[in-house]
N, C-alpha and C positions, 0 to 999 in steps of 0.2 A: 356489544353494539346492537342497537335495535335493527332488526332485519327489514330490509325493503327489497322489492323486486328490482334488481339493478343489472343493467348491461352497460358496457363501456360507451356505446354510442348514444346512450340516453342521459349522459351526465348533464348536458345543457338543460334538458327538460326537467330533470330532477332538481337542479338548482333553481329553476324558475318556479317550480311548485313550492319549494321551501321559502323562497323570497315572497311569494304571494301570500302564503300562510303567515309569514312573519308580519306582513303589513296588516292582515286581518286581525291577528291576535293582538297586535299593538293598539288597535282602535277599540276592539270589542272584548278582548280577553278570550281565554280558551273556552269557557263555558258558553258564551253567547256567539261563538263562531261555529258554523256548520261546514261540512265537506261540500255541500251543494254550493254555498257561497264562494268558497275558495275555487271550486271548479268553474263557477260563473265568471269570476275575476280573470281566470286564465283563458276563458273561451273554449273550455273542453267539457266533455261529459263527466258526470260524477263517476261513472264506471271506469273512465280513463284514470281518474285520480286514485280509485281503489286498486288499480293495477299496481301502483307503487306503494301505497300505504293502506293497511287494513282498517284504520280509523284515524280520527283527528288527533287522538292522544299520541299515537306513534309518530305522526307528522310533527306534533308539538315537540316531542323529544328531539327530533332532528333540528328544529328551529332553535331550541335551547343550546344544542351542541354547536350550532353555527355561531350563536351569540358568544358562547364561551371561547371558541377558537379566535374570534375577533378580539375578545377581551385579552387573551394571552398575547396576541400580536401587539395590540395597543399598549398593553402593560409593559412589554419589553422596550418599546419605543419610549414611553414615558419615563421608565426607570433609568434608561440610558442618559436622560437629561439631568439626572441627579448624580452629583459627584461623590457624596458621602453615603455610607451604608444606612444610616438612620433615615436619611432623606428618601432612600429607595424603599424602605419599609413603609414610610408614610405615603409615598406615591402608590405603592401596592394597595394599601387600604383604601385610598381615595378612588382609585380606578375600580377596585372590587366593589365598592359601594355603588358606583354608577352602574355596574353590571347587575347588581341585585335589584336596583330600581327598575331596570329594564325587565328583569325576570318577573318582578311583581306585576308590572304593567301588562306583560304578555299573558300572565296566568289568570288571576282573578277567579279561581275555581273554589268551590265550596270545601271547607276544611273537612266536612264529613266524608269527602271522597279521597282524602289524603292518603289513607293506608293503601287503597287500591293503586293510587297513582305512584306511591313510593316504590312499589314493586316494579313498575314500568321504568322509573327513573333511576333506580338504584345503581345499575351498572355505569350509567353516565355520570352520576354524582361521585362514584368511587374514582373514576378516571380524572374528573375535574379536580377533585381534592388532591390526588397524587401530583398533578401538574402544579398546583398552587404550593404544595409543600416543597416541591423541588425548587421552585423559584425563590421562596423565602430561605430555604436551606442554603442555597448558593450565596445569597446575600450575606447571611450570617457567617458562613464559612469564610468569605472574603474579608468581612469585618474582623473576624478573629485572627486571620493570618496577618492582617495589617495592624493588629493590636488596638483596634478601635473598639471591639467588643471583648468581653471577658471570655476566656476559654471554656467551652462547654461542648455538648454534643449538638451540632447544628440541626441534624435531622429530627432529634427529639424535641428541641425547642421550636422548630418550624411546625411540627405536627401539633404541639400544644397551642401555639399561636393560632393556627387555622381552626382547631377545635373550639377555642374560646370565641373566635369571631363567629363561627357557625352557631354556637350556643346562644350568643347575644341575639342573633336574628330569630332563632327559634322562640326565645322568650317573648319577643314582640308579636309573633304570629300565632302561637299555639292556641290562644283562647278566642280567636276571631272567627266569625262565621265564614268569611272569605279570605283567601290567601292574597291579602292586599293591605297596604298601609296608606293612610292619608298623609298630607304634607306635614302636619304637626308630628304625627307618629314617626314618620321617616326622619324628621329633623332630630328628634330625641334619640333615635337609634344611631344616627351619625355622631351625635355628641358623645354618647356613651362608648361607641366604637373608638372614636378618636382619643377619649380619655384612657381607655384600656391600652391603646397603642402607645401612648406616652409613658404609661406605667411600665409596660413591657420593655420599651427602649431604655428607660432609666435603669431598669433592673439588670440589663446586660452591658451597659456602657462601662468601659474600663476606666 
């Protein structure tokens, strides 16, 4: 977990900082947002902001973690509206793509800075991946128990599924100057992601 200076009584202030940063990043992206601007939005000094976060990159990680927590909550609600396991997998992918679009919009940093940023984000990415694998694994396990899906190792299948989804995203981003996709590029990514999802589902249907 990215470290911040935290005390129990400061929870409300910490949440307000993260929400203000979330709004700024959503409009201007990470690269064009400054700590001074976030502090100004909150009506506090920049020094007060640095009390909690050493730089905007650490603050950004907390914003992304907030987005992912909201994604998990929304995902569970959306998936509960689907009665069949294959519908749950499709709903997972749909909701996950919406999160990725938000992630792209919040980011917009130069790909030349990606390696340094990966170090900062790595722990958060590992946790988020584990949560996603657990959700898909549970869906697959239920489908296998109900003889809807073929018998297999649900954890291994779920990890493979998530790895391929992440790989598709990387393919679209890796050669770009900025961590961002325009509308046409995003539409193609969605189409390819959905196509893979259908292939995956057909492959495990009993």
